[in-house]
N, C-alpha and C positions, 0 to 999 in steps of 0.2 A: 400176703406181700406184709400182713400185720406181723408176720412173723420175721420179716426183713427190716420193719419197725422195732420192733423188740431186740434186735440186734444192734440197730443202730443207738437205743440207749443204755444198753451196755457200753459199747463205744465210749458215748460221752463219759459213762461215771468211772471207766479205766482214765480217760483224759484227764479227769480229776486227781488222780492217783499220780501220775509224770507229773503232772505239775506240781503239785507238792515237791516231791523227789529231786526233783529240777531246780526250785526254788531253795531246796536246803542244800543242793550239790553248790549252789551257785553263791550261798552266803558263806559258805566252807570255807569255799575257795578263796573268796574277798576278803573276809575277817581276819583272814590271818597272812593273806600274801605282804599285806605293807609289813608288819610284824617279823615275819619271815626274811623277806627283803633285808629289811636293816640287819638282822642276826647275821646272814649270810655277807652282808657288806661288812660287820664289825670281823667274821671270821677269815675272809677274804680277800678282804678288798672293796671299795667302789669300784665302779667303772674309771679307767685309769687314764691319763691326759698328761703326757709327759710335754713340760715347757723348754722353750730355748735357754743354753746360758747365756751370759750378758757379763759383759767385761766393762770398765770405766774406768777414767782418771781426775784426779782432782786438780782444777787450777784458782789460781787467790783472785780474787777481783774486789772492789768496792761496791759497797752500799750504804744509801743512807738511812740512816734510823733515828726517828722521830721519838725526842725523849720531853713527856712532858712535866713541867716543874710550876706549883701553884706560887705566884707574886703575892706581898703583902696584904695586897688590897684583895686578895681572889681572885685574880685573874688566872686562866691556866695558861702559860705560855708554851708552846712547842720547839722544841730548840733542835735543827736538823745535826747530827752527828756523824760524819763520817766512821765507816767501818770495814777490815778485812774480810772478807767469808770465801770459803770456797767450795765451789761450785761442780757438780760431779758432771764430766763429759761421757757421751756413749762413743764406745769401740764397737763398732757392727764384726759378725761374724765374717772373716773372708773364706773359711770352708768349713765343709762339715761332711763327714763319712760315716754312718749310723749301719750298725746290723741290730736286729731284733730277731729274738723268735719266740713264736708263741706256741705253748704246748696246753691245749683242750683238755678239760675233765668235767662232765656233766656231774653237778651235785644235787642228789633230793633231800628235799624239806618240806613234808608234809606232801601235797596234794601236788607241787611243783618242782619242775627243774630247774637249775641255774646252770648257764656255760660259765665256770668259772674256770680260769687260765694264771698259769706260769709264765712270766717273761724275764728273757736275760736280753739284758740291754745294754750295746759299747757304741759307745760315740767318741767320734775322733774330730777338734775343732780345732780352728788356725784364727789368731786373733793376729794384728800387726800393728804398733805403733805410728799412728800416723802424723806424729808430729816429729820436730828437728831438735828435741832436747828426749833425753832419758824422762821417763816416766815409771810410776808404780801402780801396774793395774791391777785393778781389784774387781776380783770372778765372783759370779753367784752363779749359781745352778739349783734349780726349783726341784723342790721335793716332794710333789704334789698334794693331795688333799687330806683330810682326815681320816683313818683309820691306814693309810699305805704303810707297807712295811718296805724295809729295803736290805736285803742280805748282803753281805761281800760289798758293800760301797765302795769302792776305790776311787782314787784321782792320782795319773802317772803322767809326768811330762816325757816329750819325746823320747829321751833316753831310756825311759821305762821309770826311772826312780819315784818314788809314793812322795804327794805333796801331804805336807798336812793341813789339815782341812775343820774349819768349825764348821756349828750346826748353831744357825738362828734362823728366827721366823718363817721356820718351813724350808732353808735355803742350806745350802751347804756352800761356805766362804772360803776364800782364800787370796792371797796375791801376791806379787812379782815386779822384779823393777826390771824393764824392758826398754832395750835400747833403741838411739832412733830408729825408725823402719823396720825393727827387728821385727821379726815372722816367728811366734811362739805356739807350739801346738802343746795339746794335753789329750790326756783320754778319762773316762767315766766309765766305768761297769756298776753294773748292781744286778740283782736278780729280786723281783718281785712277783706280786701278785695283785689279779685284780677280776672283775664280772661283767660280764656282755659285751664291755667295748674295748678297744685301744686305741689312743689318736696320741699323735704329736704333734705338737701345734706350732707350724714355720715361723708365723711371724707373730709380734703385739701389735694388733691391728691389723692395718695395713701396709705393707714393707717391703722390702726386697730380697730374694734371699741367691746369692751367691753361692758359685761350684757345691749342691747341694747333691748328695749320695744317700739313698735308704735303700737296706736291703732286708725285704723280711722274708722269713720263713715258719711255716706253721706247721702242725702234724694232723689237719682235716684237711681236706681237700676243697670243700665246700663254702669258699669264703666271697660276705657281700661285705656293700662298705655303705659309712653310714652317708645321707642324701646331705649334700652342701661340702662335702669330703673332694679328696683330689684324688682320681683315679689312676695306678699304674702305668707307667713307660710301658714298661716289658713285664708279662707275669707268664706260669706255665703249672702243671701238675707234676709233682715230682715225688713218685711212688704213692704214699699215703698221705699226704700232704699237698704242701701249695709253696709258692715261691714267687712273689714281687720286686721289682724295682720301680723305685721314684728318682728320677736322675735329673737337674737344674741346671742347667749352666748361666741363668739370669731371670729370675721370675719374680713377678712384681705379685702377691696373693694373698687374702686373708684368711684362705679358707686353709684348715687342718688338712693333716692326713691320715685315715680312720679304717680301723677293720671292725665290721659285725662279724661276734663269732654266734656260731648255727646254734639255733636251739633245738633243744630237745619236745619230742611231742609230751603236754603236760597231760597227765590223766585226770585232774579237778575239769580245767574245762573242757576238756574231752567228751569225758563222761556227761556233763554236762548239756552240752550238744545232743548228743546220742538220744537223753534222758527224754527233752524238749521235742525234739522230734519223732522218737519213738511211735504215737498216736498216727503218725500218714504210715508208717510199717505194720501196724496192726490194723490200718485201715486196709491197706492193700489185701491183709491175709484175709479179714473179715469177708471181703468182698469174691474173692477168687475161693473161699472155702463154701461158702454159702451158696455160691450160684452154682458150682460143682457137685456140691452133696443132694441139691434141690433136684437139680437137672438128673442124677442120678438115682432119685427114690431115699435119699437118705436126712427124716425129717429132725434134724439137729434140733433140740429145744436150745431157748437162747440161754437157761442157763449152763448150756456148755460151753457158750461164747464166754459167757462171764469167767470159769475156769480157764480158757482159753485165755483172755486176757490177764488172768490173774498168772498164768504163768510167763506170758512176756511181761508182766511189770517184774517178775521172780526176775528175768534175766537183769533188769535192769539197776535192781536192788542191790543183788547180789556184785553185781561189776562194780557200783558205787561206792563199797565200803574192800572190797577185793584191792582195790587200789592203792589200798591204803598200806598194806602189806606185803604184796607181791606184785611183780613188774606188770605192765599193761598186759603183753602176749596172754601167759598163763593163764589172767583175769579174764581177761576176755574168750578165751577159750572153754575154762570153767564153767563161766556162768552161762554159756551158748549150749554146751553138753546137757548142763542142770536143767533147763527150759526145755530142749527138744526132748529130752524125756520124761517129762510132766507131761510133755502135752502130747508123746507119740500114747506111754503106755495108759495115759486116761482115753483118749481116741480109739484106742483098740476094745474098750471094753463094749462100746454100742454102734462100732462100726465096723471092728472086725482088721485084723493087722497090716492086710493087703492095701484097704484104703487109708488107714491111719498114715503106714509110712508112705504110700505114693503117692498119697494128695496131702497130707496135714504135715505129713512129717518136711517133704520138699519145702511147702509154701513157707513154713517157719523156717527152714534154711535159705530162703530167698526173700523174704521181708523182713525177718527178724536178725540174723547174722551175717547176710550180705550186706543188706540194706544198715545196720551198724558199721560195720566193716568199711562203708563206703568214706567214712568219716578219718580215716589215716589218710585217705587221699588229698592233703591239702591243696583246695584249688578247683577239684575235679568232683566236688562231693554232690552240687546240684546237678551235673552234666549228666553223671551214674545213675542218680535216682531218676532223672526225667528219661532216657532212656530205658530205663528199668520199667517206667511206669508207662511208656508207650510199646512196650513189646507185651508189656500184662494185657492192657485194651486188646493188642491184636490177636493175643490166644483166644482171648476170650470171646472175643465178637467170633471169631473163626468156630470155636468151640460150640457158643451157644446158637450160631446163624440159622440151623433147622429147629431149634425149638420153637413151638408153638404157644408163644405166651397166654395165651387166650385160653387154656386150657389149666382146670383147679389145679393140677398137679404139674408142675413143667416135667415135661420129656420130649426127649433127642427124638426125632423124625429118624423114621427107622431106614 
């Protein structure tokens, strides 16, 4: 039992190394994540939220303005003066028909992947002059947040003629004269870029949406929706992509329409999670190898287990720095092969090739390679490790059930 105690001391020492490596990985990922995200947003744009256009006309009215004058005796006298002012009156959107396409492209910076996308937007809007008089309607189309670029931006009327558009305070603006109760339509087109999410704001605050239709197509099939957004009325997979449609005849809402772009597995956080849980896999490995080796008369020295633990650590160290330069799959494969080669070629020197390959090599494949691979299965890692632990316990209980533990040497019963 003293030998098992020494093995446990070796395991604790290896744990300290993994804590240090995992902490450095977290620091490397967290230290640069904010700066890298800002750089990606400057290059490809921030999460994009398209607002709805607005239209208004101005009416003249009277307003009273108090003018202060000072009398000869020093008193301040306020005199009300009527003035004519123009106040804007909003015109609601009569109908909206939108066609949007999102093309996803994951881009890597440092140890992180970012879901960037290109968007093609086409919006057809209709407004009606609600008054009995001709009005000059002034239109405004919001152009989004800082670092957002718009390629091929244009506004056309119902006949397809280009409109002259001015840009001011983050809005595209134009105007036109509209007869009483006349309906006017225009189309806005542009291409832009963003990161992570795309949203369309249906209303300013809580409001009513009439005759609305949005058709959205993507080049990726796995679509999710942000919390608090409105899900589509119809959706389906189309080839390698996805199509969804939002249709409302009359809707009162204050929630947007939104799409969450799928995230790619990030090597930095993945390597950190695998590293922090490495002591669990090594504990399984030491448990199996120590029990079986002793049961078969292989009296391995604690220094042998120290080198086993060092070879395990070599896997995580190599993987942590390979993912800076290679994709996750080849980094994982190279690191696994290197660690197994270290352990098996070392163990065959004092156990022989048969024991080194059939027990130690297989145990390392299970408790290092497959154990680490479970972290690729997001949402199933804990269950997979639990099942592996139970199966390990079952096998070891069956294998050692006839061992006479009170003997100086563990030996299997005949």
